[in-house]
TIZATOR-721230 format. One record per residue (C-alpha): residue in one letter; x, y, z; chain. Coordinates in steps of 0.05 Angstrom, whole numbers, plus 5000, padded with zeros to 4 digits. Layout:
BEGIN
+---------+------+-------+------+--------+
! residuo ! east ! north !   up ! cadena !
+---------+------+-------+------+--------+
!       A !    X !     Y !    Z !      A !
...
+---------+------+-------+------+--------+
***
This chain:
BEGIN
+---------+------+-------+------+--------+
! residuo ! east ! north !   up ! cadena !
+---------+------+-------+------+--------+
!       M ! 5599 !  5625 ! 3547 !      A !
!       F ! 5557 !  5587 ! 3598 !      A !
!       Q ! 5498 !  5628 ! 3624 !      A !
!       V ! 5472 !  5616 ! 3695 !      A !
!       P ! 5396 !  5610 ! 3693 !      A !
!       E ! 5357 !  5665 ! 3729 !      A !
!       G ! 5344 !  5648 ! 3802 !      A !
!       Y ! 5407 !  5604 ! 3809 !      A !
!       I ! 5477 !  5619 ! 3833 !      A !
!       L ! 5541 !  5585 ! 3815 !      A !
!       I ! 5583 !  5558 ! 3873 !      A !
!       K ! 5643 !  5512 ! 3880 !      A !
!       K ! 5635 !  5438 ! 3894 !      A !
!       E ! 5670 !  5445 ! 3961 !      A !
!       E ! 5622 !  5500 ! 3982 !      A !
!       Y ! 5562 !  5458 ! 3960 !      A !
!       E ! 5585 !  5398 ! 4001 !      A !
!       Y ! 5597 !  5443 ! 4061 !      A !
!       L ! 5527 !  5473 ! 4057 !      A !
!       L ! 5496 !  5404 ! 4048 !      A !
!       N ! 5533 !  5378 ! 4108 !      A !
!       T ! 5512 !  5439 ! 4149 !      A !
!       I ! 5439 !  5429 ! 4130 !      A !
!       Q ! 5442 !  5356 ! 4150 !      A !
!       Q ! 5472 !  5373 ! 4218 !      A !
!       M ! 5420 !  5427 ! 4230 !      A !
!       S ! 5365 !  5378 ! 4211 !      A !
!       E ! 5392 !  5327 ! 4261 !      A !
!       T ! 5397 !  5380 ! 4315 !      A !
!       I ! 5326 !  5404 ! 4302 !      A !
!       Q ! 5301 !  5332 ! 4307 !      A !
!       K ! 5338 !  5321 ! 4373 !      A !
!       L ! 5311 !  5386 ! 4402 !      A !
!       T ! 5241 !  5371 ! 4379 !      A !
!       A ! 5243 !  5301 ! 4411 !      A !
!       R ! 5272 !  5331 ! 4475 !      A !
!       I ! 5218 !  5385 ! 4479 !      A !
!       E ! 5165 !  5332 ! 4468 !      A !
!       E ! 5195 !  5289 ! 4523 !      A !
!       L ! 5197 !  5347 ! 4573 !      A !
!       E ! 5126 !  5369 ! 4556 !      A !
!       S ! 5103 !  5297 ! 4565 !      A !
!       Q ! 5135 !  5296 ! 4634 !      A !
!       L ! 5098 !  5360 ! 4653 !      A !
!       R ! 5032 !  5331 ! 4629 !      A !
!       K ! 5039 !  5269 ! 4672 !      A !
!       N ! 5002 !  5266 ! 4738 !      A !
!       S ! 4972 !  5214 ! 4784 !      A !
!       S ! 4913 !  5201 ! 4738 !      A !
!       N ! 4952 !  5182 ! 4675 !      A !
!       S ! 5018 !  5153 ! 4701 !      A !
!       H ! 5050 !  5118 ! 4760 !      A !
!       K ! 5064 !  5183 ! 4796 !      A !
!       P ! 5033 !  5190 ! 4866 !      A !
!       P ! 4981 !  5245 ! 4879 !      A !
!       S ! 5030 !  5282 ! 4924 !      A !
!       T ! 5072 !  5299 ! 4862 !      A !
!       D ! 5014 !  5333 ! 4825 !      A !
!       V ! 5035 !  5405 ! 4812 !      A !
!       Y ! 4967 !  5438 ! 4803 !      A !
!       R ! 4916 !  5428 ! 4857 !      A !
!       K ! 4856 !  5431 ! 4812 !      A !
!       P ! 4809 !  5373 ! 4799 !      A !
!       I ! 4842 !  5320 ! 4756 !      A !
!       K ! 4803 !  5277 ! 4709 !      A !
!       N ! 4808 !  5204 ! 4730 !      A !
!       N ! 4790 !  5137 ! 4703 !      A !
!       R ! 4727 !  5128 ! 4744 !      A !
!       T ! 4659 !  5125 ! 4712 !      A !
!       Q ! 4595 !  5149 ! 4746 !      A !
!       S ! 4557 !  5093 ! 4780 !      A !
!       G ! 4492 !  5131 ! 4787 !      A !
!       K ! 4490 !  5117 ! 4862 !      A !
!       H ! 4478 !  5174 ! 4912 !      A !
!       Q ! 4532 !  5194 ! 4962 !      A !
!       G ! 4536 !  5162 ! 5030 !      A !
!       A ! 4512 !  5094 ! 5054 !      A !
!       Q ! 4475 !  5051 ! 5004 !      A !
!       P ! 4410 !  5013 ! 5017 !      A !
!       G ! 4423 !  4951 ! 5059 !      A !
!       H ! 4483 !  4981 ! 5096 !      A !
!       E ! 4480 !  4960 ! 5169 !      A !
!       G ! 4516 !  5020 ! 5197 !      A !
!       T ! 4554 !  5027 ! 5262 !      A !
!       T ! 4503 !  5058 ! 5309 !      A !
!       L ! 4522 !  5058 ! 5382 !      A !
!       K ! 4487 !  4999 ! 5416 !      A !
!       L ! 4468 !  4982 ! 5487 !      A !
!       S ! 4518 !  4939 ! 5524 !      A !
!       E ! 4493 !  4876 ! 5558 !      A !
!       T ! 4549 !  4880 ! 5610 !      A !
!       P ! 4552 !  4952 ! 5635 !      A !
!       D ! 4609 !  4966 ! 5684 !      A !
!       K ! 4568 !  5011 ! 5728 !      A !
!       I ! 4493 !  5016 ! 5741 !      A !
!       I ! 4461 !  5079 ! 5770 !      A !
!       P ! 4387 !  5072 ! 5787 !      A !
!       C ! 4343 !  5132 ! 5774 !      A !
!       K ! 4281 !  5129 ! 5818 !      A !
!       A ! 4216 !  5164 ! 5804 !      A !
!       E ! 4203 !  5209 ! 5863 !      A !
!       G ! 4154 !  5264 ! 5881 !      A !
!       I ! 4079 !  5273 ! 5880 !      A !
!       C ! 4032 !  5262 ! 5821 !      A !
!       E ! 3982 !  5317 ! 5802 !      A !
!       C ! 3927 !  5274 ! 5833 !      A !
!       G ! 3964 !  5274 ! 5899 !      A !
!       Q ! 3991 !  5203 ! 5897 !      A !
!       N ! 4062 !  5191 ! 5924 !      A !
!       L ! 4104 !  5162 ! 5867 !      A !
!       E ! 4149 !  5122 ! 5914 !      A !
!       K ! 4090 !  5078 ! 5934 !      A !
!       L ! 4071 !  5060 ! 5862 !      A !
!       A ! 4092 !  4994 ! 5831 !      A !
!       I ! 4147 !  4997 ! 5777 !      A !
!       K ! 4115 !  4988 ! 5709 !      A !
!       N ! 4180 !  4985 ! 5668 !      A !
!       I ! 4254 !  5004 ! 5672 !      A !
!       E ! 4282 !  5040 ! 5612 !      A !
!       R ! 4356 !  5027 ! 5599 !      A !
!       R ! 4399 !  5087 ! 5579 !      A !
!       Q ! 4475 !  5082 ! 5573 !      A !
!       T ! 4534 !  5129 ! 5567 !      A !
!       Y ! 4601 !  5107 ! 5540 !      A !
!       E ! 4652 !  5146 ! 5580 !      A !
!       L ! 4725 !  5143 ! 5599 !      A !
!       P ! 4741 !  5127 ! 5672 !      A !
!       E ! 4763 !  5186 ! 5714 !      A !
!       K ! 4830 !  5152 ! 5726 !      A !
!       L ! 4862 !  5120 ! 5664 !      A !
!       I ! 4920 !  5088 ! 5700 !      A !
!       E ! 4926 !  5047 ! 5764 !      A !
!       V ! 4987 !  5034 ! 5806 !      A !
!       I ! 4994 !  4962 ! 5830 !      A !
!       E ! 5038 !  4951 ! 5891 !      A !
!       Y ! 5066 !  4883 ! 5910 !      A !
!       Q ! 5084 !  4878 ! 5983 !      A !
!       V ! 5135 !  4822 ! 5983 !      A !
!       E ! 5145 !  4788 ! 6050 !      A !
!       V ! 5216 !  4778 ! 6071 !      A !
!       K ! 5230 !  4728 ! 6127 !      A !
!       K ! 5292 !  4707 ! 6162 !      A !
!       C ! 5299 !  4636 ! 6184 !      A !
!       T ! 5329 !  4617 ! 6252 !      A !
!       C ! 5388 !  4590 ! 6214 !      A !
!       G ! 5400 !  4659 ! 6185 !      A !
!       K ! 5376 !  4646 ! 6113 !      A !
!       I ! 5333 !  4701 ! 6081 !      A !
!       H ! 5269 !  4680 ! 6045 !      A !
!       E ! 5227 !  4725 ! 5998 !      A !
!       A ! 5157 !  4713 ! 5973 !      A !
!       I ! 5148 !  4699 ! 5898 !      A !
!       C ! 5130 !  4762 ! 5860 !      A !
!       P ! 5115 !  4770 ! 5785 !      A !
!       Q ! 5156 !  4834 ! 5784 !      A !
!       T ! 5232 !  4835 ! 5793 !      A !
!       S ! 5248 !  4910 ! 5788 !      A !
!       R ! 5229 !  4961 ! 5840 !      A !
!       V ! 5185 !  5003 ! 5794 !      A !
!       E ! 5166 !  4989 ! 5722 !      A !
!       Y ! 5112 !  5001 ! 5670 !      A !
!       G ! 5062 !  4945 ! 5659 !      A !
!       K ! 5049 !  4907 ! 5594 !      A !
!       G ! 4984 !  4945 ! 5584 !      A !
!       I ! 5019 !  5013 ! 5580 !      A !
!       K ! 5075 !  4984 ! 5537 !      A !
!       T ! 5024 !  4953 ! 5490 !      A !
!       L ! 4987 !  5019 ! 5484 !      A !
!       M ! 5051 !  5056 ! 5468 !      A !
!       T ! 5071 !  5006 ! 5415 !      A !
!       Y ! 5001 !  5008 ! 5385 !      A !
!       L ! 5001 !  5084 ! 5381 !      A !
!       N ! 5071 !  5087 ! 5353 !      A !
!       I ! 5068 !  5030 ! 5301 !      A !
!       Q ! 4994 !  5028 ! 5283 !      A !
!       Q ! 4974 !  5101 ! 5292 !      A !
!       M ! 5045 !  5125 ! 5275 !      A !
!       I ! 5049 !  5176 ! 5331 !      A !
!       P ! 5122 !  5198 ! 5342 !      A !
!       F ! 5157 !  5189 ! 5409 !      A !
!       D ! 5153 !  5263 ! 5429 !      A !
!       R ! 5078 !  5266 ! 5418 !      A !
!       L ! 5069 !  5199 ! 5454 !      A !
!       Q ! 5105 !  5229 ! 5514 !      A !
!       E ! 5058 !  5289 ! 5512 !      A !
!       F ! 4999 !  5242 ! 5510 !      A !
!       S ! 5026 !  5202 ! 5570 !      A !
!       R ! 5035 !  5265 ! 5611 !      A !
!       D ! 4967 !  5294 ! 5594 !      A !
!       F ! 4923 !  5232 ! 5599 !      A !
!       L ! 4961 !  5182 ! 5641 !      A !
!       G ! 5000 !  5229 ! 5687 !      A !
!       V ! 5067 !  5193 ! 5676 !      A !
!       N ! 5132 !  5214 ! 5642 !      A !
!       I ! 5154 !  5158 ! 5594 !      A !
!       S ! 5225 !  5162 ! 5567 !      A !
!       D ! 5249 !  5147 ! 5497 !      A !
!       G ! 5285 !  5086 ! 5524 !      A !
!       V ! 5220 !  5056 ! 5550 !      A !
!       L ! 5184 !  5068 ! 5484 !      A !
!       E ! 5240 !  5039 ! 5443 !      A !
!       K ! 5247 !  4978 ! 5489 !      A !
!       S ! 5172 !  4965 ! 5484 !      A !
!       N ! 5177 !  4961 ! 5408 !      A !
!       T ! 5240 !  4919 ! 5412 !      A !
!       D ! 5209 !  4868 ! 5460 !      A !
!       C ! 5149 !  4861 ! 5414 !      A !
!       Y ! 5195 !  4854 ! 5353 !      A !
!       N ! 5236 !  4799 ! 5386 !      A !
!       N ! 5173 !  4761 ! 5406 !      A !
!       L ! 5148 !  4762 ! 5334 !      A !
!       E ! 5209 !  4730 ! 5302 !      A !
!       S ! 5176 !  4661 ! 5295 !      A !
!       T ! 5110 !  4693 ! 5273 !      A !
!       E ! 5146 !  4729 ! 5216 !      A !
!       S ! 5177 !  4664 ! 5192 !      A !
!       E ! 5109 !  4628 ! 5194 !      A !
!       I ! 5076 !  4683 ! 5153 !      A !
!       K ! 5134 !  4680 ! 5102 !      A !
!       E ! 5127 !  4605 ! 5095 !      A !
!       A ! 5052 !  4611 ! 5086 !      A !
!       I ! 5058 !  4665 ! 5032 !      A !
!       V ! 5106 !  4621 ! 4992 !      A !
!       Q ! 5052 !  4567 ! 4989 !      A !
!       E ! 4996 !  4614 ! 4967 !      A !
!       K ! 4965 !  4610 ! 4898 !      A !
!       V ! 4964 !  4685 ! 4885 !      A !
!       V ! 5008 !  4737 ! 4919 !      A !
!       H ! 5009 !  4812 ! 4909 !      A !
!       S ! 5076 !  4848 ! 4912 !      A !
!       D ! 5100 !  4920 ! 4911 !      A !
!       E ! 5157 !  4962 ! 4936 !      A !
!       K ! 5165 !  5034 ! 4962 !      A !
!       S ! 5225 !  5075 ! 4982 !      A !
!       L ! 5236 !  5094 ! 5055 !      A !
!       K ! 5289 !  5140 ! 5084 !      A !
!       V ! 5334 !  5105 ! 5134 !      A !
!       E ! 5394 !  5141 ! 5164 !      A !
!       N ! 5389 !  5195 ! 5110 !      A !
!       D ! 5394 !  5141 ! 5056 !      A !
!       K ! 5342 !  5110 ! 5011 !      A !
!       Q ! 5322 !  5039 ! 5025 !      A !
!       W ! 5264 !  4997 ! 4999 !      A !
!       V ! 5205 !  4966 ! 5034 !      A !
!       H ! 5180 !  4904 ! 4996 !      A !
!       S ! 5111 !  4878 ! 5012 !      A !
!       Y ! 5079 !  4811 ! 4998 !      A !
!       S ! 5004 !  4808 ! 5009 !      A !
!       T ! 4943 !  4763 ! 5006 !      A !
!       S ! 4873 !  4774 ! 5031 !      A !
!       L ! 4893 !  4745 ! 5100 !      A !
!       L ! 4969 !  4756 ! 5104 !      A !
!       T ! 5017 !  4815 ! 5099 !      A !
!       L ! 5092 !  4815 ! 5103 !      A !
!       Y ! 5140 !  4874 ! 5099 !      A !
!       F ! 5215 !  4872 ! 5091 !      A !
!       I ! 5264 !  4930 ! 5086 !      A !
!       V ! 5327 !  4921 ! 5045 !      A !
!       A ! 5378 !  4967 ! 5012 !      A !
!       K ! 5360 !  4948 ! 4941 !      A !
!       R ! 5296 !  4952 ! 4901 !      A !
!       G ! 5312 !  4904 ! 4845 !      A !
!       M ! 5331 !  4832 ! 4839 !      A !
!       D ! 5386 !  4835 ! 4892 !      A !
!       G ! 5336 !  4860 ! 4944 !      A !
!       M ! 5283 !  4809 ! 4924 !      A !
!       S ! 5335 !  4752 ! 4927 !      A !
!       E ! 5356 !  4775 ! 4996 !      A !
!       I ! 5285 !  4769 ! 5021 !      A !
!       G ! 5278 !  4701 ! 4988 !      A !
!       I ! 5203 !  4698 ! 4974 !      A !
!       T ! 5207 !  4708 ! 4898 !      A !
!       R ! 5261 !  4656 ! 4895 !      A !
!       L ! 5218 !  4604 ! 4930 !      A !
!       F ! 5149 !  4624 ! 4904 !      A !
!       K ! 5125 !  4585 ! 4844 !      A !
!       N ! 5053 !  4608 ! 4831 !      A !
!       I ! 5021 !  4673 ! 4808 !      A !
!       L ! 5052 !  4740 ! 4828 !      A !
!       V ! 5012 !  4804 ! 4816 !      A !
!       H ! 5056 !  4866 ! 4807 !      A !
!       D ! 5062 !  4933 ! 4771 !      A !
!       R ! 5109 !  4912 ! 4714 !      A !
!       W ! 5174 !  4928 ! 4751 !      A !
!       A ! 5227 !  4894 ! 4707 !      A !
!       S ! 5263 !  4859 ! 4763 !      A !
!       Y ! 5203 !  4812 ! 4774 !      A !
!       D ! 5213 !  4785 ! 4704 !      A !
!       M ! 5281 !  4757 ! 4723 !      A !
!       F ! 5245 !  4703 ! 4762 !      A !
!       E ! 5223 !  4661 ! 4703 !      A !
!       H ! 5193 !  4604 ! 4746 !      A !
!       I ! 5137 !  4652 ! 4769 !      A !
!       L ! 5072 !  4664 ! 4732 !      A !
!       H ! 5062 !  4739 ! 4726 !      A !
!       A ! 4997 !  4780 ! 4728 !      A !
!       L ! 5004 !  4853 ! 4711 !      A !
!       C ! 4966 !  4908 ! 4747 !      A !
!       N ! 4914 !  4934 ! 4698 !      A !
!       A ! 4902 !  4996 ! 4739 !      A !
!       H ! 4973 !  5018 ! 4722 !      A !
!       L ! 4962 !  4999 ! 4649 !      A !
!       L ! 4898 !  5040 ! 4646 !      A !
!       R ! 4935 !  5102 ! 4670 !      A !
!       D ! 4990 !  5091 ! 4618 !      A !
!       L ! 4938 !  5080 ! 4564 !      A !
!       K ! 4902 !  5143 ! 4584 !      A !
!       F ! 4965 !  5184 ! 4577 !      A !
!       V ! 4981 !  5154 ! 4508 !      A !
!       H ! 4910 !  5167 ! 4485 !      A !
!       E ! 4902 !  5238 ! 4512 !      A !
!       E ! 4973 !  5265 ! 4502 !      A !
!       K ! 4997 !  5224 ! 4442 !      A !
!       Q ! 4929 !  5220 ! 4407 !      A !
!       K ! 4933 !  5144 ! 4397 !      A !
!       N ! 4865 !  5114 ! 4383 !      A !
!       W ! 4888 !  5043 ! 4398 !      A !
!       A ! 4899 !  5063 ! 4470 !      A !
!       K ! 4827 !  5086 ! 4477 !      A !
!       D ! 4802 !  5021 ! 4448 !      A !
!       M ! 4845 !  4980 ! 4495 !      A !
!       I ! 4818 !  5019 ! 4555 !      A !
!       K ! 4747 !  5002 ! 4535 !      A !
!       L ! 4765 !  4928 ! 4525 !      A !
!       L ! 4799 !  4920 ! 4593 !      A !
!       L ! 4742 !  4954 ! 4629 !      A !
!       M ! 4692 !  4910 ! 4592 !      A !
!       A ! 4731 !  4848 ! 4611 !      A !
!       K ! 4732 !  4870 ! 4684 !      A !
!       E ! 4657 !  4881 ! 4683 !      A !
!       K ! 4646 !  4812 ! 4653 !      A !
!       K ! 4687 !  4780 ! 4708 !      A !
!       D ! 4654 !  4820 ! 4764 !      A !
!       K ! 4586 !  4797 ! 4739 !      A !
!       G ! 4608 !  4724 ! 4729 !      A !
!       Q ! 4598 !  4726 ! 4654 !      A !
!       L ! 4666 !  4700 ! 4631 !      A !
!       T ! 4638 !  4645 ! 4588 !      A !
!       E ! 4679 !  4612 ! 4533 !      A !
!       L ! 4644 !  4655 ! 4482 !      A !
!       N ! 4660 !  4720 ! 4519 !      A !
!       L ! 4732 !  4698 ! 4528 !      A !
!       H ! 4737 !  4687 ! 4453 !      A !
!       I ! 4706 !  4755 ! 4440 !      A !
!       I ! 4756 !  4789 ! 4487 !      A !
!       E ! 4816 !  4755 ! 4456 !      A !
!       K ! 4793 !  4770 ! 4386 !      A !
!       A ! 4782 !  4844 ! 4402 !      A !
!       Y ! 4850 !  4846 ! 4436 !      A !
!       N ! 4884 !  4820 ! 4374 !      A !
!       E ! 4846 !  4869 ! 4329 !      A !
!       I ! 4868 !  4928 ! 4372 !      A !
!       I ! 4941 !  4905 ! 4368 !      A !
!       S ! 4935 !  4899 ! 4293 !      A !
!       D ! 4906 !  4970 ! 4288 !      A !
!       A ! 4959 !  4997 ! 4334 !      A !
!       L ! 5015 !  4969 ! 4290 !      A !
!       N ! 4986 !  5007 ! 4232 !      A !
!       E ! 4977 !  5071 ! 4273 !      A !
!       E ! 5047 !  5075 ! 4303 !      A !
!       P ! 5097 !  5117 ! 4264 !      A !
!       T ! 5151 !  5086 ! 4220 !      A !
!       Q ! 5226 !  5090 ! 4233 !      A !
!       A ! 5267 !  5152 ! 4220 !      A !
!       S ! 5276 !  5179 ! 4150 !      A !
!       P ! 5333 !  5143 ! 4113 !      A !
!       Q ! 5365 !  5209 ! 4091 !      A !
!       I ! 5389 !  5223 ! 4161 !      A !
!       K ! 5434 !  5168 ! 4186 !      A !
!       K ! 5444 !  5162 ! 4261 !      A !
!       R ! 5488 !  5113 ! 4298 !      A !
!       G ! 5459 !  5067 ! 4350 !      A !
!       R ! 5389 !  5042 ! 4361 !      A !
!       K ! 5332 !  5091 ! 4354 !      A !
!       A ! 5297 !  5106 ! 4420 !      A !
!       K ! 5225 !  5082 ! 4421 !      A !
!       S ! 5168 !  5128 ! 4440 !      A !
!       E ! 5125 !  5116 ! 4502 !      A !
!       S ! 5067 !  5092 ! 4460 !      A !
!       Q ! 5113 !  5042 ! 4425 !      A !
!       N ! 5140 !  5016 ! 4490 !      A !
!       L ! 5070 !  5008 ! 4518 !      A !
!       L ! 5047 !  4973 ! 4455 !      A !
!       E ! 5103 !  4923 ! 4462 !      A !
!       V ! 5077 !  4906 ! 4531 !      A !
!       F ! 5009 !  4888 ! 4503 !      A !
!       I ! 5041 !  4849 ! 4445 !      A !
!       N ! 5093 !  4809 ! 4485 !      A !
!       R ! 5055 !  4800 ! 4551 !      A !
!       K ! 4984 !  4786 ! 4529 !      A !
!       E ! 4976 !  4728 ! 4578 !      A !
!       D ! 5002 !  4769 ! 4636 !      A !
!       V ! 4955 !  4826 ! 4619 !      A !
!       L ! 4893 !  4781 ! 4612 !      A !
!       R ! 4910 !  4732 ! 4667 !      A !
!       F ! 4854 !  4760 ! 4709 !      A !
!       I ! 4803 !  4731 ! 4661 !      A !
!       Y ! 4837 !  4663 ! 4657 !      A !
!       E ! 4848 !  4653 ! 4732 !      A !
!       P ! 4789 !  4663 ! 4779 !      A !
!       L ! 4834 !  4680 ! 4838 !      A !
!       V ! 4873 !  4735 ! 4801 !      A !
!       P ! 4843 !  4805 ! 4809 !      A !
!       F ! 4841 !  4860 ! 4757 !      A !
!       D ! 4893 !  4903 ! 4793 !      A !
!       N ! 4946 !  4904 ! 4847 !      A !
!       N ! 4907 !  4949 ! 4894 !      A !
!       L ! 4915 !  4900 ! 4953 !      A !
!       A ! 4990 !  4912 ! 4953 !      A !
!       E ! 4981 !  4986 ! 4941 !      A !
!       R ! 4935 !  4992 ! 5002 !      A !
!       D ! 4983 !  4953 ! 5046 !      A !
!       L ! 5042 !  4997 ! 5026 !      A !
!       R ! 5005 !  5063 ! 5032 !      A !
!       M ! 5015 !  5064 ! 5108 !      A !
!       I ! 5090 !  5057 ! 5098 !      A !
!       K ! 5092 !  5122 ! 5059 !      A !
!       L ! 5047 !  5155 ! 5111 !      A !
!       K ! 5098 !  5136 ! 5164 !      A !
!       Q ! 5152 !  5173 ! 5125 !      A !
!       K ! 5107 !  5234 ! 5116 !      A !
!       I ! 5095 !  5238 ! 5191 !      A !
!       S ! 5164 !  5221 ! 5218 !      A !
!       G ! 5210 !  5240 ! 5160 !      A !
!       C ! 5256 !  5181 ! 5166 !      A !
!       F ! 5283 !  5127 ! 5212 !      A !
!       R ! 5346 !  5146 ! 5248 !      A !
!       K ! 5369 !  5074 ! 5255 !      A !
!       E ! 5361 !  5015 ! 5207 !      A !
!       Q ! 5341 !  4970 ! 5265 !      A !
!       S ! 5282 !  5016 ! 5280 !      A !
!       A ! 5258 !  5008 ! 5208 !      A !
!       K ! 5262 !  4932 ! 5215 !      A !
!       V ! 5224 !  4935 ! 5280 !      A !
!       F ! 5170 !  4976 ! 5247 !      A !
!       C ! 5163 !  4929 ! 5187 !      A !
!       R ! 5158 !  4865 ! 5228 !      A !
!       I ! 5107 !  4893 ! 5278 !      A !
!       R ! 5068 !  4925 ! 5222 !      A !
!       S ! 5065 !  4858 ! 5186 !      A !
!       Y ! 5035 !  4826 ! 5248 !      A !
!       I ! 4985 !  4883 ! 5257 !      A !
!       S ! 4962 !  4881 ! 5184 !      A !
!       T ! 4955 !  4806 ! 5184 !      A !
!       S ! 4916 !  4807 ! 5250 !      A !
!       R ! 4869 !  4861 ! 5223 !      A !
!       K ! 4857 !  4823 ! 5158 !      A !
!       Q ! 4836 !  4763 ! 5199 !      A !
!       G ! 4787 !  4803 ! 5241 !      A !
!       K ! 4828 !  4804 ! 5304 !      A !
!       S ! 4832 !  4862 ! 5353 !      A !
!       V ! 4898 !  4897 ! 5340 !      A !
!       Y ! 4907 !  4917 ! 5413 !      A !
!       D ! 4892 !  4846 ! 5437 !      A !
!       A ! 4941 !  4818 ! 5385 !      A !
!       L ! 4996 !  4866 ! 5408 !      A !
!       K ! 4982 !  4850 ! 5481 !      A !
!       C ! 4991 !  4775 ! 5466 !      A !
!       A ! 5056 !  4791 ! 5429 !      A !
!       M ! 5081 !  4835 ! 5486 !      A !
!       S ! 5068 !  4777 ! 5534 !      A !
!       G ! 5109 !  4731 ! 5491 !      A !
!       Y ! 5051 !  4691 ! 5462 !      A !
!       P ! 5033 !  4723 ! 5395 !      A !
!       L ! 4969 !  4702 ! 5359 !      A !
!       K ! 4976 !  4639 ! 5318 !      A !
!       L ! 4957 !  4668 ! 5251 !      A !
!       V ! 4985 !  4610 ! 5209 !      A !
!       P ! 4946 !  4565 ! 5211 !      A !
!       I ! 4889 !  4612 ! 5227 !      A !
!       L ! 4869 !  4598 ! 5299 !      A !
!       N ! 4831 !  4637 ! 5352 !      A !
!       G ! 4861 !  4660 ! 5418 !      A !
!       C ! 4933 !  4670 ! 5438 !      A !
+---------+------+-------+------+--------+
***
């Protein structure tokens, strides 16, 4: 008779297959749950310093370690900084003489003495009355034939607000982002007038209409630029999410608001379809659909992704790549991108990729068969970017005009998000379009060193600044 060895039990074949199948199912479930837990924990560990998330989404308000390195400089202005000290004006509006009067200790009358010197002292002050009312007294005459004749007057309505007030309201609303209700409080408190919502909205609309040709000129100029920065941010319009797309250079800014973020929205704007040079962006996949464009990836975004992969996934290749990118940036900033240094950077880049391929985990164990393609980890996806898009990552060292990051576009779009934080949303889509066009004009004027108020005053008068080509005056 067959004896079962000690420590073993005898079961039927059907029971064995059932247990084996159950174990395989449990193993698959454990792997899925482990992967899901890791994914959720990774999301919790992401913040503004190691991902694309904005600082406003950081959960814990404690200091976050960032990518900056200490420069060794003290806080405040550095040696050589000119400063902005208040200076004496050469054309004061009002002069008040202060005469030396009285009797000296020796008995001499000071009024009879000759003036040795006049010391200038000035006070910058607001006038007591911030608004003036201009009245036109229009003569009306009746001819002997009975015909009525009126004198020519620049104003047609009986009472209206002047372009100076309208310009100020548009400046405070669009540039300083003060909502209508607070603008009305300001008008009552400082100007002594009650301005309605209709007047404020019409001021913005008039400025918007006068800038139609200016917007087209800026768009045409951006299409011809060698390097353009692009980015996009969401904005609430009529309780729905729309997208503001920005296209920036050091002297030009253009904002468009459309319903879509991806290729459809970009095609509707038309710039990416016409542009044929280098576009700097943050790796949004829709940009890659325009194959006629040369791409330059934002390395600031890549550094944050690398930091997360190194600190949270313990990938050494990510740490090495961070050092290499920062070293390449330093070489460019110092003008040391010689052929030898370019060769050294490329060789180090390839070595890091080679090490990373050895460091990344292999595919799933063959004992557990799963249908479909295995999902790649975050580190594997990031590694593929550095493998497949090496030229786009390193374009900043090949092209002198290409910067290390996309901070120019980030700065230009930051004010759009600030507008949403202040006002919540736009109640009408047209109001969002008005904001974007006027804001494009303001940003472009500021980049070119123009006074924003003077630029808006020219636009309100119907003669916006000629920013393309760059000219002075209006």
